[in-house]
ZAMAR-551681 format. One record per atom (N, C-alpha, C, O, CB): atom name; x, y, z. Coordinates in Angstrom, 3 decimals, padded with zeros to 6 digits. Glycine has a CB too. Example, Ala and Ser with C-alpha at 12.3 -4.5 7.8 and 13.67 -1.06 7.14 Angstrom:
@a N | xx 013.190 | yy -005.690 | zz 007.800
@a CA | xx 012.300 | yy -004.500 | zz 007.800
@a C | xx 013.200 | yy -003.300 | zz 007.800
@a O | xx 014.236 | yy -003.319 | zz 008.465
@a CB | xx 011.308 | yy -004.473 | zz 009.046
@a N | xx 012.850 | yy -002.250 | zz 007.080
@a CA | xx 013.670 | yy -001.060 | zz 007.140
@a C | xx 012.900 | yy 000.030 | zz 007.870
@a O | xx 013.409 | yy 001.138 | zz 008.039
@a CB | xx 014.084 | yy -000.598 | zz 005.725
//
This chain:
@a N | xx 000.847 | yy -001.164 | zz 000.000
@a CA | xx 000.000 | yy 000.000 | zz 000.000
@a C | xx 000.899 | yy 001.236 | zz 000.000
@a O | xx 001.936 | yy 001.261 | zz 000.663
@a CB | xx -000.967 | yy -000.007 | zz 001.221
@a N | xx 000.496 | yy 002.243 | zz -000.740
@a CA | xx 001.269 | yy 003.475 | zz -000.837
@a C | xx 000.400 | yy 004.668 | zz -000.452
@a O | xx -000.818 | yy 004.654 | zz -000.630
@a CB | xx 001.833 | yy 003.654 | zz -002.261
@a N | xx 001.044 | yy 005.683 | zz 000.071
@a CA | xx 000.370 | yy 006.944 | zz 000.329
@a C | xx 000.068 | yy 007.622 | zz -001.002
@a O | xx 000.763 | yy 007.392 | zz -001.993
@a CB | xx 001.231 | yy 007.861 | zz 001.239
@a N | xx -000.959 | yy 008.448 | zz -001.025
@a CA | xx -001.315 | yy 009.143 | zz -002.260
@a C | xx -000.459 | yy 010.382 | zz -002.482
@a O | xx -000.262 | yy 010.813 | zz -003.618
@a CB | xx -002.783 | yy 009.530 | zz -002.238
@a N | xx 000.045 | yy 010.948 | zz -001.399
@a CA | xx 000.867 | yy 012.156 | zz -001.500
@a C | xx 002.148 | yy 011.958 | zz -000.703
@a O | xx 002.331 | yy 010.938 | zz -000.038
@a CB | xx 000.092 | yy 013.407 | zz -000.991
@a N | xx 003.023 | yy 012.938 | zz -000.781
@a CA | xx 004.272 | yy 012.879 | zz -000.020
@a C | xx 003.965 | yy 012.970 | zz 001.472
@a O | xx 003.106 | yy 013.755 | zz 001.876
@a CB | xx 005.240 | yy 014.020 | zz -000.450
@a N | xx 004.652 | yy 012.180 | zz 002.295
@a CA | xx 004.450 | yy 012.295 | zz 003.740
@a C | xx 004.899 | yy 013.668 | zz 004.243
@a O | xx 005.712 | yy 014.343 | zz 003.611
@a CB | xx 005.216 | yy 011.182 | zz 004.481
@a N | xx 004.362 | yy 014.056 | zz 005.368
@a CA | xx 004.717 | yy 015.331 | zz 005.980
@a C | xx 006.238 | yy 015.411 | zz 006.151
@a O | xx 006.864 | yy 014.479 | zz 006.656
@a CB | xx 003.999 | yy 015.505 | zz 007.350
@a N | xx 006.817 | yy 016.525 | zz 005.726
@a CA | xx 008.250 | yy 016.729 | zz 005.870
@a C | xx 009.058 | yy 016.327 | zz 004.648
@a O | xx 010.269 | yy 016.544 | zz 004.611
@a CB | xx 008.740 | yy 015.974 | zz 007.045
@a N | xx 008.406 | yy 015.743 | zz 003.645
@a CA | xx 009.106 | yy 015.337 | zz 002.427
@a C | xx 008.601 | yy 016.166 | zz 001.253
@a O | xx 007.399 | yy 016.388 | zz 001.107
@a CB | xx 008.910 | yy 013.822 | zz 002.150
@a N | xx 009.525 | yy 016.616 | zz 000.426
@a CA | xx 009.163 | yy 017.401 | zz -000.751
@a C | xx 008.409 | yy 016.528 | zz -001.752
@a O | xx 008.670 | yy 015.332 | zz -001.881
@a CB | xx 010.420 | yy 018.013 | zz -001.408
@a N | xx 007.473 | yy 017.154 | zz -002.453
@a CA | xx 006.692 | yy 016.409 | zz -003.439
@a C | xx 007.529 | yy 015.979 | zz -004.635
@a O | xx 007.125 | yy 015.100 | zz -005.396
@a CB | xx 005.524 | yy 017.244 | zz -003.912
@a N | xx 008.699 | yy 016.599 | zz -004.800
@a CA | xx 009.582 | yy 016.215 | zz -005.904
@a C | xx 010.826 | yy 015.469 | zz -005.409
@a O | xx 011.833 | yy 015.403 | zz -006.113
@a CB | xx 010.003 | yy 017.455 | zz -006.694
@a N | xx 010.755 | yy 014.911 | zz -004.206
@a CA | xx 011.884 | yy 014.143 | zz -003.649
@a C | xx 012.229 | yy 013.015 | zz -004.616
@a O | xx 011.330 | yy 012.324 | zz -005.095
@a CB | xx 011.539 | yy 013.568 | zz -002.222
@a N | xx 013.527 | yy 012.811 | zz -004.916
@a CA | xx 013.904 | yy 011.790 | zz -005.903
@a C | xx 013.515 | yy 010.358 | zz -005.514
@a O | xx 013.387 | yy 009.498 | zz -006.384
@a CB | xx 015.384 | yy 011.846 | zz -006.129
@a N | xx 013.330 | yy 010.101 | zz -004.238
@a CA | xx 012.959 | yy 008.758 | zz -003.781
@a C | xx 011.517 | yy 008.684 | zz -003.296
@a O | xx 011.153 | yy 007.776 | zz -002.550
@a CB | xx 013.889 | yy 008.313 | zz -002.672
@a N | xx 010.705 | yy 009.635 | zz -003.717
@a CA | xx 009.327 | yy 009.699 | zz -003.225
@a C | xx 008.562 | yy 008.402 | zz -003.477
@a O | xx 007.750 | yy 007.990 | zz -002.649
@a CB | xx 008.596 | yy 010.858 | zz -003.879
@a N | xx 008.814 | yy 007.764 | zz -004.604
@a CA | xx 008.115 | yy 006.507 | zz -004.902
@a C | xx 008.301 | yy 005.496 | zz -003.774
@a O | xx 007.357 | yy 004.793 | zz -003.410
@a CB | xx 008.620 | yy 005.912 | zz -006.228
@a N | xx 009.508 | yy 005.418 | zz -003.221
@a CA | xx 009.795 | yy 004.461 | zz -002.143
@a C | xx 009.311 | yy 004.977 | zz -000.792
@a O | xx 008.896 | yy 004.194 | zz 000.062
@a CB | xx 011.297 | yy 004.168 | zz -002.078
@a N | xx 009.364 | yy 006.278 | zz -000.599
@a CA | xx 008.966 | yy 006.873 | zz 000.680
@a C | xx 007.459 | yy 006.725 | zz 000.904
@a O | xx 007.009 | yy 006.659 | zz 002.048
@a CB | xx 009.366 | yy 008.362 | zz 000.727
@a N | xx 006.690 | yy 006.671 | zz -000.161
@a CA | xx 005.234 | yy 006.595 | zz -000.043
@a C | xx 004.721 | yy 005.224 | zz 000.399
@a O | xx 003.560 | yy 005.104 | zz 000.792
@a CB | xx 004.609 | yy 006.954 | zz -001.355
@a N | xx 005.545 | yy 004.211 | zz 000.344
@a CA | xx 005.087 | yy 002.896 | zz 000.810
@a C | xx 004.832 | yy 002.932 | zz 002.309
@a O | xx 005.568 | yy 003.573 | zz 003.058
@a CB | xx 006.123 | yy 001.798 | zz 000.469
@a N | xx 003.791 | yy 002.243 | zz 002.738
@a CA | xx 003.457 | yy 002.217 | zz 004.162
@a C | xx 003.999 | yy 000.976 | zz 004.856
@a O | xx 003.928 | yy 000.866 | zz 006.080
@a CB | xx 001.955 | yy 002.288 | zz 004.347
@a N | xx 004.536 | yy 000.050 | zz 004.087
@a CA | xx 005.169 | yy -001.129 | zz 004.678
@a C | xx 006.208 | yy -001.670 | zz 003.697
@a O | xx 006.174 | yy -001.385 | zz 002.500
@a CB | xx 004.106 | yy -002.227 | zz 005.031
@a N | xx 007.113 | yy -002.444 | zz 004.238
@a CA | xx 008.177 | yy -003.032 | zz 003.438
@a C | xx 008.290 | yy -004.509 | zz 003.788
@a O | xx 008.044 | yy -004.904 | zz 004.928
@a CB | xx 009.529 | yy -002.298 | zz 003.672
@a N | xx 008.656 | yy -005.311 | zz 002.818
@a CA | xx 008.892 | yy -006.735 | zz 003.045
@a C | xx 010.320 | yy -007.038 | zz 002.631
@a O | xx 010.757 | yy -006.685 | zz 001.535
@a CB | xx 007.869 | yy -007.626 | zz 002.255
@a N | xx 011.029 | yy -007.691 | zz 003.518
@a CA | xx 012.394 | yy -008.114 | zz 003.223
@a C | xx 012.406 | yy -009.633 | zz 003.281
@a O | xx 011.886 | yy -010.232 | zz 004.222
@a CB | xx 013.439 | yy -007.486 | zz 004.231
@a N | xx 012.996 | yy -010.243 | zz 002.281
@a CA | xx 013.051 | yy -011.703 | zz 002.288
@a C | xx 014.419 | yy -012.174 | zz 001.833
@a O | xx 015.147 | yy -011.467 | zz 001.136
@a CB | xx 011.955 | yy -012.297 | zz 001.389
@a N | xx 014.739 | yy -013.362 | zz 002.239
@a CA | xx 015.955 | yy -014.031 | zz 001.792
@a C | xx 015.545 | yy -015.435 | zz 001.378
@a O | xx 015.045 | yy -016.217 | zz 002.187
@a CB | xx 017.073 | yy -014.052 | zz 002.917
@a N | xx 015.758 | yy -015.733 | zz 000.140
@a CA | xx 015.374 | yy -017.046 | zz -000.376
@a C | xx 016.419 | yy -018.080 | zz 000.026
@a O | xx 017.624 | yy -017.855 | zz -000.088
@a CB | xx 015.210 | yy -017.008 | zz -001.918
@a N | xx 015.928 | yy -019.206 | zz 000.495
@a CA | xx 016.796 | yy -020.303 | zz 000.914
@a C | xx 016.454 | yy -021.559 | zz 000.133
@a O | xx 015.300 | yy -021.803 | zz -000.222
@a CB | xx 016.669 | yy -020.558 | zz 002.429
@a N | xx 017.466 | yy -022.331 | zz -000.120
@a CA | xx 017.262 | yy -023.653 | zz -000.717
@a C | xx 017.059 | yy -024.642 | zz 000.425
@a O | xx 017.438 | yy -024.365 | zz 001.563
@a CB | xx 018.480 | yy -024.076 | zz -001.636
@a N | xx 016.470 | yy -025.775 | zz 000.130
@a CA | xx 016.258 | yy -026.794 | zz 001.159
@a C | xx 017.563 | yy -027.152 | zz 001.860
@a O | xx 017.597 | yy -027.307 | zz 003.081
@a CB | xx 015.634 | yy -028.049 | zz 000.546
@a N | xx 018.629 | yy -027.281 | zz 001.088
@a CA | xx 019.907 | yy -027.677 | zz 001.696
@a C | xx 020.470 | yy -026.595 | zz 002.625
@a O | xx 021.260 | yy -026.900 | zz 003.519
@a CB | xx 020.925 | yy -027.995 | zz 000.603
@a N | xx 020.066 | yy -025.325 | zz 002.418
@a CA | xx 020.505 | yy -024.258 | zz 003.327
@a C | xx 019.980 | yy -024.492 | zz 004.740
@a O | xx 020.635 | yy -024.133 | zz 005.719
@a CB | xx 020.036 | yy -022.886 | zz 002.812
@a N | xx 018.811 | yy -025.086 | zz 004.840
@a CA | xx 018.198 | yy -025.336 | zz 006.144
@a C | xx 018.871 | yy -026.475 | zz 006.900
@a O | xx 018.724 | yy -026.597 | zz 008.116
@a CB | xx 016.729 | yy -025.645 | zz 005.972
@a N | xx 019.595 | yy -027.288 | zz 006.187
@a CA | xx 020.183 | yy -028.483 | zz 006.790
@a C | xx 021.684 | yy -028.355 | zz 007.055
@a O | xx 022.303 | yy -029.295 | zz 007.555
@a CB | xx 019.935 | yy -029.667 | zz 005.899
@a N | xx 022.270 | yy -027.213 | zz 006.730
@a CA | xx 023.707 | yy -027.058 | zz 006.947
@a C | xx 023.998 | yy -026.810 | zz 008.418
@a O | xx 023.131 | yy -026.374 | zz 009.175
@a CB | xx 024.264 | yy -025.908 | zz 006.095
@a N | xx 025.225 | yy -027.095 | zz 008.804
@a CA | xx 025.625 | yy -026.845 | zz 010.194
@a C | xx 025.742 | yy -025.350 | zz 010.480
@a O | xx 025.743 | yy -024.939 | zz 011.641
@a CB | xx 026.957 | yy -027.540 | zz 010.496
@a N | xx 025.841 | yy -024.548 | zz 009.444
@a CA | xx 025.957 | yy -023.099 | zz 009.617
@a C | xx 024.609 | yy -022.387 | zz 009.570
@a O | xx 024.566 | yy -021.157 | zz 009.533
@a CB | xx 026.862 | yy -022.527 | zz 008.554
@a N | xx 023.520 | yy -023.131 | zz 009.571
@a CA | xx 022.206 | yy -022.508 | zz 009.421
@a C | xx 021.945 | yy -021.451 | zz 010.491
@a O | xx 021.518 | yy -020.343 | zz 010.166
@a CB | xx 021.120 | yy -023.568 | zz 009.471
@a N | xx 022.188 | yy -021.765 | zz 011.739
@a CA | xx 021.921 | yy -020.808 | zz 012.822
@a C | xx 022.833 | yy -019.595 | zz 012.684
@a O | xx 022.382 | yy -018.458 | zz 012.822
@a CB | xx 022.120 | yy -021.474 | zz 014.210
@a N | xx 024.101 | yy -019.830 | zz 012.415
@a CA | xx 025.047 | yy -018.723 | zz 012.227
@a C | xx 024.606 | yy -017.834 | zz 011.058
@a O | xx 024.615 | yy -016.609 | zz 011.174
@a CB | xx 026.480 | yy -019.266 | zz 011.979
@a N | xx 024.227 | yy -018.439 | zz 009.950
@a CA | xx 023.782 | yy -017.679 | zz 008.781
@a C | xx 022.495 | yy -016.909 | zz 009.067
@a O | xx 022.318 | yy -015.786 | zz 008.596
@a CB | xx 023.573 | yy -018.615 | zz 007.592
@a N | xx 021.606 | yy -017.516 | zz 009.838
@a CA | xx 020.356 | yy -016.847 | zz 010.200
@a C | xx 020.626 | yy -015.626 | zz 011.074
@a O | xx 020.021 | yy -014.572 | zz 010.877
@a CB | xx 019.417 | yy -017.822 | zz 010.928
@a N | xx 021.520 | yy -015.765 | zz 012.025
@a CA | xx 021.882 | yy -014.638 | zz 012.891
@a C | xx 022.490 | yy -013.513 | zz 012.068
@a O | xx 022.165 | yy -012.345 | zz 012.282
@a CB | xx 022.867 | yy -015.086 | zz 013.991
@a N | xx 023.363 | yy -013.846 | zz 011.137
@a CA | xx 023.967 | yy -012.828 | zz 010.271
@a C | xx 022.902 | yy -012.110 | zz 009.444
@a O | xx 022.963 | yy -010.894 | zz 009.265
@a CB | xx 025.015 | yy -013.467 | zz 009.341
@a N | xx 021.940 | yy -012.855 | zz 008.948
@a CA | xx 020.857 | yy -012.244 | zz 008.174
@a C | xx 020.048 | yy -011.278 | zz 009.033
@a O | xx 019.672 | yy -010.202 | zz 008.569
@a CB | xx 019.936 | yy -013.326 | zz 007.590
@a N | xx 019.778 | yy -011.654 | zz 010.277
@a CA | xx 019.028 | yy -010.771 | zz 011.170
@a C | xx 019.829 | yy -009.527 | zz 011.537
@a O | xx 019.250 | yy -008.459 | zz 011.730
@a CB | xx 018.628 | yy -011.519 | zz 012.435
@a N | xx 021.139 | yy -009.646 | zz 011.635
@a CA | xx 021.971 | yy -008.467 | zz 011.898
@a C | xx 021.865 | yy -007.477 | zz 010.744
@a O | xx 021.761 | yy -006.269 | zz 010.956
@a CB | xx 023.446 | yy -008.875 | zz 012.117
@a N | xx 021.892 | yy -007.998 | zz 009.530
@a CA | xx 021.736 | yy -007.133 | zz 008.357
@a C | xx 020.349 | yy -006.502 | zz 008.360
@a O | xx 020.213 | yy -005.308 | zz 008.090
@a CB | xx 021.963 | yy -007.932 | zz 007.047
@a N | xx 019.331 | yy -007.279 | zz 008.657
@a CA | xx 017.969 | yy -006.769 | zz 008.715
@a C | xx 017.831 | yy -005.703 | zz 009.794
@a O | xx 017.153 | yy -004.697 | zz 009.588
@a CB | xx 016.984 | yy -007.907 | zz 008.970
@a N | xx 018.463 | yy -005.912 | zz 010.931
@a CA | xx 018.401 | yy -004.934 | zz 012.015
@a C | xx 018.972 | yy -003.595 | zz 011.557
@a O | xx 018.420 | yy -002.545 | zz 011.885
@a CB | xx 019.163 | yy -005.447 | zz 013.253
@a N | xx 020.059 | yy -003.620 | zz 010.812
@a CA | xx 020.639 | yy -002.383 | zz 010.285
@a C | xx 019.668 | yy -001.687 | zz 009.336
@a O | xx 019.533 | yy -000.463 | zz 009.365
@a CB | xx 021.963 | yy -002.676 | zz 009.564
@a N | xx 019.000 | yy -002.465 | zz 008.503
@a CA | xx 018.014 | yy -001.908 | zz 007.577
@a C | xx 016.851 | yy -001.274 | zz 008.337
@a O | xx 016.420 | yy -000.170 | zz 008.003
@a CB | xx 017.495 | yy -002.998 | zz 006.626
@a N | xx 016.348 | yy -001.957 | zz 009.340
@a CA | xx 015.237 | yy -001.422 | zz 010.133
@a C | xx 015.635 | yy -000.152 | zz 010.869
@a O | xx 014.842 | yy 000.784 | zz 010.961
@a CB | xx 014.747 | yy -002.464 | zz 011.132
@a N | xx 016.847 | yy -000.110 | zz 011.390
@a CA | xx 017.331 | yy 001.103 | zz 012.056
@a C | xx 017.380 | yy 002.259 | zz 011.060
@a O | xx 016.974 | yy 003.377 | zz 011.375
@a CB | xx 018.732 | yy 000.868 | zz 012.683
@a N | xx 017.876 | yy 001.982 | zz 009.867
@a CA | xx 017.921 | yy 003.013 | zz 008.830
@a C | xx 016.518 | yy 003.543 | zz 008.536
@a O | xx 016.311 | yy 004.755 | zz 008.487
@a CB | xx 018.562 | yy 002.458 | zz 007.542
@a N | xx 015.557 | yy 002.645 | zz 008.342
@a CA | xx 014.188 | yy 003.078 | zz 008.063
@a C | xx 013.615 | yy 003.894 | zz 009.209
@a O | xx 012.998 | yy 004.936 | zz 008.983
@a CB | xx 013.298 | yy 001.874 | zz 007.791
@a N | xx 013.811 | yy 003.435 | zz 010.427
@a CA | xx 013.289 | yy 004.163 | zz 011.587
@a C | xx 013.905 | yy 005.546 | zz 011.694
@a O | xx 013.204 | yy 006.519 | zz 011.969
@a CB | xx 013.549 | yy 003.381 | zz 012.869
@a N | xx 015.210 | yy 005.641 | zz 011.479
@a CA | xx 015.882 | yy 006.940 | zz 011.552
@a C | xx 015.418 | yy 007.864 | zz 010.429
@a O | xx 015.205 | yy 009.057 | zz 010.644
@a CB | xx 017.404 | yy 006.759 | zz 011.489
@a N | xx 015.265 | yy 007.307 | zz 009.239
@a CA | xx 014.902 | yy 008.121 | zz 008.078
@a C | xx 013.457 | yy 008.607 | zz 008.136
@a O | xx 013.146 | yy 009.695 | zz 007.651
@a CB | xx 015.120 | yy 007.330 | zz 006.805
@a N | xx 012.588 | yy 007.816 | zz 008.720
@a CA | xx 011.164 | yy 008.133 | zz 008.667
@a C | xx 010.580 | yy 008.646 | zz 009.977
@a O | xx 009.379 | yy 008.898 | zz 010.068
@a CB | xx 010.413 | yy 006.929 | zz 008.247
@a N | xx 011.429 | yy 008.803 | zz 010.994
@a CA | xx 010.871 | yy 009.320 | zz 012.254
@a C | xx 011.498 | yy 010.629 | zz 012.638
@a O | xx 011.147 | yy 011.204 | zz 013.669
@a CB | xx 011.060 | yy 008.320 | zz 013.377
//
């Protein structure tokens, strides 16, 4: 879902307005079946969440 106009505090001609107007974001990482069975699965999952945490912090800082 997207906002119809620029959010408060953002210029209507902002170069990234298309992305700023979204009201939610989905982040995914595709895994193969064998990825779930490796001994590094937990380590890899933690690393993925660390990257996601950085992304969420960026969004929170940028939009609040």
